[in-house]
VEXDREN-2710 file (C-alpha; in Angstrom, 1 decimal):
% VEXDREN-2710
k/r/px/py/pz
1/MET/106.4/112.2/91.1
2/ALA/104.1/110.3/93.2
3/SER/105.4/107.4/92.2
4/ASN/108.9/106.6/90.5
5/ALA/109.2/105.3/86.7
6/PRO/108.6/101.7/85.9
7/GLY/111.6/99.6/86.4
8/PRO/112.5/95.7/86.3
9/CYS/110.2/94.6/88.8
10/CYS/107.2/95.8/86.7
11/VAL/107.7/92.5/84.2
12/VAL/108.5/89.8/86.4
13/GLY/106.1/87.4/88.6
14/VAL/103.9/84.2/88.7
15/LYS/101.7/83.3/85.4
16/HIS/98.5/82.1/87.3
17/GLU/96.2/79.3/86.0
18/GLY/92.6/79.4/84.9
19/GLU/90.5/79.7/81.8
20/ALA/89.1/82.8/81.0
21/GLN/85.5/83.6/80.8
22/GLY/85.3/86.8/78.9
23/SER/85.5/87.4/75.1
24/TYR/87.5/89.9/73.1
25/LYS/86.0/92.8/71.1
26/THR/87.5/95.5/68.7
27/ILE/86.3/99.3/69.9
28/GLY/87.2/101.7/66.7
29/ASP/91.0/99.9/66.2
30/VAL/91.6/98.9/70.0
31/GLU/91.3/95.1/70.9
32/THR/89.7/94.8/74.4
33/TYR/88.5/91.9/76.8
34/ILE/85.0/92.3/77.9
35/SER/83.6/90.5/80.7
36/TYR/79.8/90.8/81.6
37/PRO/78.2/90.0/84.8
38/PRO/75.7/87.3/85.7
39/ASN/72.6/89.9/85.0
40/LYS/74.6/91.1/81.8
41/SER/74.0/95.0/82.8
42/THR/76.6/97.2/81.7
43/GLU/75.3/100.3/83.7
44/ARG/77.8/99.7/86.2
45/ALA/81.2/99.3/84.3
46/ILE/84.8/99.1/85.0
47/LEU/87.6/100.2/82.8
48/LEU/90.8/98.2/83.6
49/LEU/94.0/99.4/82.9
50/THR/96.9/96.7/82.8
51/ASP/100.3/96.5/83.9
52/VAL/102.8/96.1/81.1
53/ILE/102.1/92.7/80.7
54/GLY/99.0/93.8/78.7
55/HIS/95.1/92.9/78.1
56/ARG/95.9/89.2/76.9
57/PHE/97.7/88.1/79.9
58/ILE/95.8/85.5/81.5
59/ASN/96.5/87.0/85.1
60/ALA/94.7/90.2/84.0
61/GLN/91.9/88.4/82.6
62/LEU/90.9/86.3/85.7
63/ILE/91.4/90.0/87.8
64/ALA/88.5/91.1/85.3
65/ASP/86.4/88.0/85.2
66/GLN/86.3/88.2/89.4
67/PHE/84.9/92.1/89.0
68/ALA/82.6/90.7/86.8
69/ALA/81.7/87.7/89.2
70/ASN/80.9/90.4/91.5
71/GLY/78.6/92.4/89.3
72/PHE/80.5/94.7/87.1
73/PHE/80.8/94.8/83.3
74/VAL/84.5/95.2/82.6
75/VAL/86.6/96.3/79.8
76/VAL/90.0/96.1/79.6
77/PRO/91.7/97.6/76.5
78/ASP/95.4/96.8/74.9
79/LEU/97.5/99.8/76.0
80/PHE/100.0/99.3/73.6
81/HIS/98.9/98.8/70.2
82/GLY/99.8/95.0/69.9
83/ASP/103.5/95.7/71.5
84/PRO/103.0/94.6/75.4
85/VAL/106.1/93.1/77.1
86/GLN/107.0/89.7/77.7
87/LEU/106.7/88.3/81.5
88/ASN/109.8/87.4/82.8
89/ARG/111.9/89.3/80.0
90/PRO/115.7/88.2/80.1
91/ASP/118.1/90.3/81.9
92/GLY/119.1/93.1/79.6
93/PHE/115.5/94.0/78.5
94/ASP/115.2/97.9/78.6
95/LEU/112.0/98.8/79.9
96/MET/112.6/102.6/79.7
97/SER/113.5/102.5/75.8
98/TRP/110.1/100.3/75.4
99/LEU/108.1/103.1/77.1
100/GLN/110.0/106.0/75.3
101/GLY/110.0/104.3/71.8
102/PRO/110.0/104.5/69.2
103/PRO/107.0/104.0/68.7
104/GLY/107.1/104.4/72.6
105/HIS/104.3/103.9/75.1
106/LEU/103.7/107.6/76.3
107/PRO/100.5/109.5/77.4
108/ASN/100.5/110.5/73.3
109/ARG/100.0/107.1/72.7
110/VAL/98.3/105.7/75.5
111/ASP/95.8/108.4/76.2
112/PRO/93.6/108.2/72.7
113/VAL/93.0/104.0/73.6
114/VAL/91.7/105.0/76.7
115/GLN/89.6/108.3/76.0
116/ALA/88.3/105.9/72.7
117/VAL/87.2/102.9/75.0
118/LEU/85.7/105.5/77.5
119/ASP/83.7/107.5/74.9
120/GLU/82.4/103.7/73.3
121/MET/81.4/102.6/77.3
122/ARG/79.7/105.9/77.8
123/ASN/77.8/106.4/74.5
124/LYS/77.2/102.8/72.6
125/MET/77.7/100.5/75.7
126/GLY/75.4/101.8/78.2
127/CYS/77.7/102.6/80.9
128/GLN/76.2/105.0/83.5
129/ARG/78.7/104.5/86.3
130/ILE/82.5/103.9/85.2
131/GLY/85.6/103.3/87.4
132/GLY/88.8/103.1/86.8
133/VAL/91.0/100.1/87.7
134/GLY/94.8/100.4/87.2
135/TYR/97.7/98.2/88.1
136/CYS/101.3/99.6/88.2
137/PHE/101.5/101.1/84.4
138/GLY/97.6/101.1/84.0
139/ALA/97.4/103.1/87.5
140/LYS/99.1/106.5/85.7
141/TYR/95.8/106.8/83.5
142/VAL/93.2/105.8/86.3
143/VAL/94.8/108.8/87.7
144/ARG/94.8/111.0/84.4
145/PHE/90.9/110.4/83.8
146/LEU/89.7/110.7/87.2
147/ARG/87.3/113.0/86.3
148/PRO/83.6/113.6/85.6
149/GLY/82.1/112.3/82.2
150/LEU/85.1/110.1/82.3
151/CYS/86.4/107.6/85.4
152/ASP/83.7/108.3/88.2
153/ALA/86.0/106.5/91.0
154/GLY/89.2/104.9/91.2
155/TYR/91.1/102.3/92.3
156/VAL/95.1/101.9/91.7
157/ALA/97.5/98.7/93.2
158/HIS/100.9/99.6/93.4
159/PRO/101.3/102.7/90.9
160/SER/103.9/103.6/88.7
161/PHE/104.8/106.6/86.4
162/VAL/102.2/108.9/88.1
163/GLU/103.2/112.3/88.4
164/ALA/102.6/113.9/91.2
165/ASP/100.6/117.4/89.6
166/GLU/98.6/114.4/87.9
167/LEU/97.2/113.5/91.0
168/ARG/96.6/116.6/92.3
169/LYS/94.2/117.2/89.5
170/ILE/92.0/114.1/90.3
171/GLN/88.3/114.7/90.6
172/GLY/87.1/111.7/92.3
173/PRO/87.7/109.2/95.0
174/LEU/90.7/107.0/94.8
175/SER/91.6/103.9/96.8
176/ILE/95.2/102.6/96.7
177/ALA/96.9/99.1/97.3
178/ALA/100.6/99.3/98.2
179/ALA/103.1/97.0/98.7
180/GLU/105.6/96.9/101.6
181/THR/108.4/96.7/99.4
182/ASP/108.4/98.4/96.4
183/SER/111.1/100.8/94.8
184/ILE/108.4/102.3/92.5
185/PHE/106.1/103.3/95.3
186/PRO/108.6/103.4/98.5
187/ALA/107.3/104.8/101.4
188/PRO/108.3/108.6/100.8
189/LYS/106.1/108.6/97.4
190/ARG/103.1/107.0/99.3
191/HIS/103.3/109.5/102.1
192/GLN/103.9/112.4/99.7
193/SER/100.7/110.9/97.7
194/GLU/98.7/110.8/101.1
195/GLU/99.4/114.6/101.6
196/ILE/98.4/115.5/98.1
197/LEU/95.3/113.4/98.3
198/SER/94.6/115.3/101.7
199/GLU/94.4/118.4/100.0
200/VAL/92.6/118.0/96.9
201/GLY/89.6/117.0/99.1
202/TYR/88.2/113.8/97.6
203/PRO/87.8/110.5/99.3
204/TYR/91.0/108.4/99.3
205/GLN/91.9/105.5/101.0
206/ILE/95.4/104.0/101.1
207/ASN/96.1/100.5/102.3
208/LEU/99.5/99.0/102.7
209/PHE/100.3/95.4/102.5
210/SER/103.1/93.7/104.3
211/GLY/105.7/91.3/102.8
212/VAL/104.8/91.9/99.6
213/GLU/106.4/93.3/96.6
214/HIS/105.7/95.6/93.4
215/GLY/103.2/93.8/91.5
216/PHE/101.9/91.7/94.1
217/ALA/98.1/92.3/93.2
218/VAL/98.4/90.8/89.6
219/ARG/101.5/88.7/89.6
220/ALA/102.3/87.1/93.2
221/ASP/103.1/83.6/93.7
222/ILE/99.5/82.4/95.2
223/SER/100.6/79.3/95.9
224/LYS/102.5/81.1/99.0
225/THR/99.8/81.5/101.8
226/PRO/100.9/85.2/102.9
227/LEU/101.2/86.4/98.9
228/ARG/97.8/84.4/98.3
229/PHE/96.2/86.7/100.9
230/ALA/97.6/90.4/99.9
231/LYS/96.3/89.6/96.7
232/GLU/92.7/88.8/97.7
233/ALA/92.9/91.5/100.0
234/ALA/93.8/94.1/97.6
235/PHE/90.8/92.8/95.4
236/VAL/88.3/92.8/98.3
237/GLN/89.6/96.5/99.0
238/ALA/88.6/97.0/94.9
239/VAL/85.5/95.9/95.4
240/SER/84.4/97.3/98.6
241/TRP/85.6/100.9/97.3
242/LEU/84.0/100.6/93.8
243/ASN/80.6/99.5/95.7
244/GLN/80.8/102.0/97.7
245/CYS/81.5/105.0/94.9
246/LEU/79.8/103.8/92.1
247/PRO/76.2/102.6/93.6
END
């Protein structure tokens, strides 16, 4: 693997305060959260693939709204068929059992959701350039769909569950925001990913943020200045990368 399987750190964190500006739209049978840029254009778009807390998590919606404020049309699908994980689940919750099922939340169930939403974005919503943005769980699917005609560029933060072979098959530029303390994407996996990316030959970027843990780009305690800085800097990294790759 280029990153380890999800663990307990994937379901803990701090819920942020704010009011979502977007709305819900059903694509096929997939509920999505959608946020428009100020000019309402859908040409430059982001498919935002969430962590296991899902598309109705206010933190994810606020991030989507931030991307929209920066000029992107943003679509955030329900990857979990109405079965996300509750934030800060009590001790004893078995994340791997939730993943593996039944019914489970593995590629055989998630890939069709991502494909259906991308098809709608490309064919019916006027999206000409699409960046995939993935946090934790969602990072795996940004990597899997980073190829022409699907996602034109990718950005992931604290990725989990990414196979080395999946990373080798990317066909587009990829940016990674990594945490210094991360049992899911530790230094050896980060270095392995760097080696793979150097081999595949597409533009890549890996930024390492000290003093933060897995999940910081979504669920950090932003009342603490260093954590807030890292979260905001990781977001700026994403916007800068996608502005470069999706002109």
